[in-house]
N, C-alpha and C positions, 0 to 999 in steps of 0.2 A: 308607605308601600305602594308600588305601582298597581294600575288596574290589571295588568297581565299577571303579576304575582298574586294578587287577590283572587283572580279567577283560578289560577293553578292551585292555590291552597284550598279553595272551595271544592274543586274536583277531587283533590287528594282526600279531603275530609269526608266527602260523600262516599267515595270508594272504600275508605277505611271502615265507615259505619256499616256499609253493606256487607263487607267481609266479616267484620267482628260480630255483626248482628246474627250471622249464621253460625257463629262459634258454638253456642249452647246446643245446637242441633247435631253437632259433630259430623260423623261420617254420613248421616242421612242426607246432608246437603252438599258438603264439600268432600270430594274424593281425597283419600289419604295415600293412595297408591296409584301408579300409572294405570290407565284404562287399557285392558287387554281384550281383544276380540278376534274373530276369524280363526278360532282354534289356536290362539297364541301367536299367529303370524303377524298381526298388527298391534302396535303399541302406541299409545298417545300419552305424553306427559306434558306438564306445564308448570309455569311459575309466574307469580305476580309479586312485584316489589313496588311499594309506594313510598317515595322519599321526599321529604321537605326539610328545609333548613333556614336558619337565621344567620346571615353572614354580617360581619362587622369589619370594616376597613379602618386602618389607623387614620385618625384625624376626622372621622365621620361619626355621626351619632345614630343610634338605632340600627334596625335591620336594613341594610342597604342592598342586599343581594350580592351576588358574586361579581362585584364591580372590578375586581382584579383578574377575573376570568381564570383563576387558578384551577378550577375543576371542570372547565369546559372540554368537551370532546369535539372531534371534527364534524359531528352532526349538529354543532351549535347548540347543544344541550348541556346543562350543568349536571354532573353525576350526583349532586346533592339536592337537586330539585327535579325529580323525574318520576313519572308513572310508567312502569315497564311491564308489559305482558308478553310472555313467551309460550309458544306451543311447539313441541318437538314430536315428530311422528317417525315411526319406523315400520317398514313393511318387508317381511322376509318372503321373497319370491320363491326361493328354493334353498337347499342347503349351502349353496355357493354364493348367491346374490341377494343383497338387501338394498332397498331404497330408503333414504332418510331425508328429512326436511326439517328446518328450524325457522319458524316465522316469529318475528318480534315486532311489537308496537312500542315505540318510545314516545311518551306524551301523546301525540295524535298521529304519528306517522308510522304506517306498517312497512316492514322491510323483510325480504327473504334473507335471513342471516346466512343460511346454508342449505343447499340442495345438492345431494350427491348420491352416487351409487357405491356400495361397498362390496368388493368381490373377495371371496375366500377360495383361492385355487385349491387348497389342500384342507380337507376336513380334519386331519390329524396333526396339523401344525398351526402355531400362532403366527399367522402371516396373512395380511390383507392388502388390497389395493383399493384406493378411493379415487373417484373421478367426479368432478363437478366443482361447485363452490364448497370447498373442503375446510375442515378445522386446521388450525395453525400447526405447523411443525416446530417452529422456534419457541424456545423459552419455557419457563415453568408457569408464570402467572397466566399465560394464555389458556392453561388448563384449569385455572382457579378463578377465572373471570366471572363465572356465574355467581349470582348473589349468594347462593347456598354454600359456596366454598370459599367466598371471600370473608375473612374474619371481621372486616370493618366495612363501613359504607363507602369510603373513598377508595381510589385506585392508586397504585404506585405511579410515580411521576413518569418513569420511562415508558409506561404503557398508556398514558392518558394526556400528560401535559403537552400543550401545543407550542412547538418552537416556531420561529418566524419563517422557516424554510417552506416553500410551496412547490407542488409538482408542476404548476403551470406558469410560474414567474421566477425570474433569476436575478439576483443582485449583480450589478456591474462592477462593484468595488467594495472594499471593507466598509466604507462609510455608509453604504446602503444598508448593511447589516447592523451597524452601530445605531442607526436611526430607528431600527425595528426591534431593538433589544426589549424583551418583555412584552411584545405586541403580537404574539402568535395567534391570538384570537381574531386579529384583523390586520394582517401585514400587507405590504405592497412593495413591488420592485419594478424597476424601469424596463426590464427585458421580459417579453412575453405579455401575459394578461396583466395590465396595470390596475385593474379593478381590485380594491381592497377585499381580502377574503381570509379565511382561516388557514393556519399553517398545519404542519404535520408533527405528530409525536415521533419518538424514536421507533416505537413499535405500536401499531394501531390494534388494540384488543377489541374494538367495537365493530370491526368488519372482518370478513374472511375473504381469502383470495380464491381464484378459480384455476384449476389445473388438476394435476395428478399427484398422488402421494402413496408411497409404499411403506408399510409398517410391519415390524415383526419382533419377536422376543425369543430368547433362548436362555433358559434357567433364570438367572438374575440380571441378565443384560437385555436392554431394549433399544431398538434403533428405528429411525424414521427418516425418510428423504422425500423431497417434493420438488416439482417444477411447476410454477404457476405464472400468472400473467402480470401481476403488479409488483409491489415491493413491500418490505416489512412496514415501512412508514406510510405507504399509499396502496392498500389492497384494491384490486379491481375485479369487476365481473368480465369486462372486455378490455383487451390490451390497448394502451394509448401510446406505445412506442414499439420498437422492433426487438426489445430485449426480453429476457425471461428471468424470473425470480427463482433461484436455486437455494434451497434451505435444507438443513439436516440437524438432527439431534440424536445424541446417545445418552442413555441413562443407565445407572447401575443401582441395584438394591442388595448390597452385600450383607446387610443386617436387617432384621425385622424393624420396620418403622423408619429406616434410613434410605434416602434417595439422593444420589449424586448425578448431576446432569451437566452436559455442555452442549451448546448450540452454535450454529453459524448460518449466515444468510448473505447473499450477494444478489443485487439487482439494480438496473437503472431506475431512477426514481423521478425523472423529469419527462414530461410529454415530448413527443417528436416536434410539436409546434413550438414549444418553449426553447428546445435545443436548437432548432433552426433559427429562431430569432437571435440566439447568442452565437450564430455562425459556427455551430458545433453539431455533433451527433449525440443522440440520446445515450449511447454507450460511453460517452465521455463523462456522464453524470451518474456515477455508481455509488450506491450505498452499501457499505460492508459492515456487517454486524456480527459480534461475537458475544456469547453469554455463558455464564456459569451459575449454577443454582444448587442449593443444599436444602433438604427438608428432613426433619427428624421429629417423630411423634412417639410418645410413650405415656401410658396411663392417662392423666388428665391434661397433658399439655402438648402443644404443637409449635414448632419453631421453623421458620423459613428464612433463607437468605438468598438474594439473587443480585447479580450485577450484569448490566448490559452496556457494552461499548459499541458505539456507532461512528463510522467515518463517512464523510460525504465528499466526493470529488466534484470540484467546481472549476472548470477551465478559466473562469473569469477571476478567480481569487486563489492566491497561494499564501500559506500552505493549505492543505485540505482541512476541512472543518471536522472537529471531533467532539463527541459528547459521551458522557458516562453517567448512567443512572444506577444507583445502588440502594437497596432497601433491606431492612431487617424487621421481621414481624413475628409476633407470637400470640398464642391464645391459650387460656387456661380455664378449665371447667371447675368452678367453685362447687357447684352442685349439678345434678343431672339437668336442671333447668337453666341455671345461671352461668354465663361465661363472661370473662373479661379478655380484652385484646389490646394490642398496641403495635404501632409501626413507626419506625424512624426512616426517613427517606431523603435522598439528595440527588440532584441533577446538576452536573458541572460541565464546563465547556472549555476548549483550549483557546489560547489568545492568538489574535492576528494583529497585524500592524497596518494602520491606515495612513493617510497623508500627514496627520498631525498627532495621532495617538495610538496607543496599543491597549486593546481591551479583549476580554472574552467576547466571542462573536455573538453569544446569547447570554442573557442574564442568568447566573446560577440561581437555583431554587432549592429551598429546604422545606421539608414538611414533617410534622409529627402529628399523629392521630391516636387517640385513646378512646375506648368505648366498652360498652357492655351489652349483652343480649339476654333476653328472657324467652324461653321456649313455652309458648302458650299451649301448644300441642307438639307432637313429634315433628310435624311438618308445617308449623307456623311459629314465627319468631317476631318479637319486638326488639328493635335495636336503637341505641343512641350512641353518638360519638361526638367528640370535641376535636377539632382540627385547627392547627396553626400553620400558616404559610408565610414565608418570607423570601425575598429575592433582591438581587442587586441590579435593579433596573425596572422600567415600566412606570406607568402612571400610578399604580397602587403597589407599594412595596411590601406591605404587611397586612395580613387579613386572617381573622379567626372565623370559625363557623361551628355552630351547634346544630347537629342534624338528627333526625329521627326517621326510622324506617319500619314499615310493616312488610314482612316477607312470608309468602305462602307458596308451597310447591306440592306437586303430586306426581 
């Protein structure tokens, strides 16, 4: 085990001891509900998740870490080896306007996840407008990405796995993509910034975009639309090209426990500098995304299904690049304290033809994960999962991981 891994495990262990050491004192030490003050106008809530894992790649011995980078995010952190601290604040200025902020620390780096204003023009209707760095409009898992609502420790591939595509570098030919298959954690292309760097997922659940969103519901229909600065694969605080990200989602709840949703997104995903290096305009590099999702819960079980299709226009390569991520997950409560969960997941890509071969432009990936959780208290859980990853490309093609997580929220 490396020195970095040892230090991280030591920090995780100390934090777990501190939190668990306070457990017998219960509510006298750790809050179990959001903190409310200023006559109910201000609310502070938070969550802590401490995650560690032992990963094993095919052909290697012992715990080698995530050498296949299957669980890396674009922040260059593994979702299975992370200490995350989050604080969410809400301030109701009057009956029409609220200010909200979401600050997170992942390992050692603090980041403003979201800062925005929510406006309710009508007090008697379910309609609001949000402006700032706002929550996602697209998809279902973007609403379940918080650890408290994620039934497992890992994330669906469509929302986390890094492809080789980058916003600041462009491949000049299919061969450039073939060389980077399975290298999304550190890819490089000849056009634009040639420095090796991390790629993009289909949809980035770890960052929020900046702009405006309108949301409303009527009876059992719900709809939302947004115009923001970045793209689904590359959210931004400040724009880096002349395009805008337009996204929408419609959901229906025809029966108790049943949610049916469809989503769409369109945005340029390459910076103006990289597009100019390719002798093109940023609006020639468009990411189009469509998604569909189903959720059903009843009694002790919860089932979710989602598919995300993404297409990327590349003036330097024909045909356009396509990817599809699909997952099915479920959770079942054995007792009020004990739950089990599982997820089956696949990320596939279309084929393109190079000078001497025809291949998928990125290495297809499959993942399955099973786990169990134990509720120490109503707002504290211990989790463990076993995950298996495999792909058709990259330096490491098969990897398993045993992960543990301590989760607390208020």
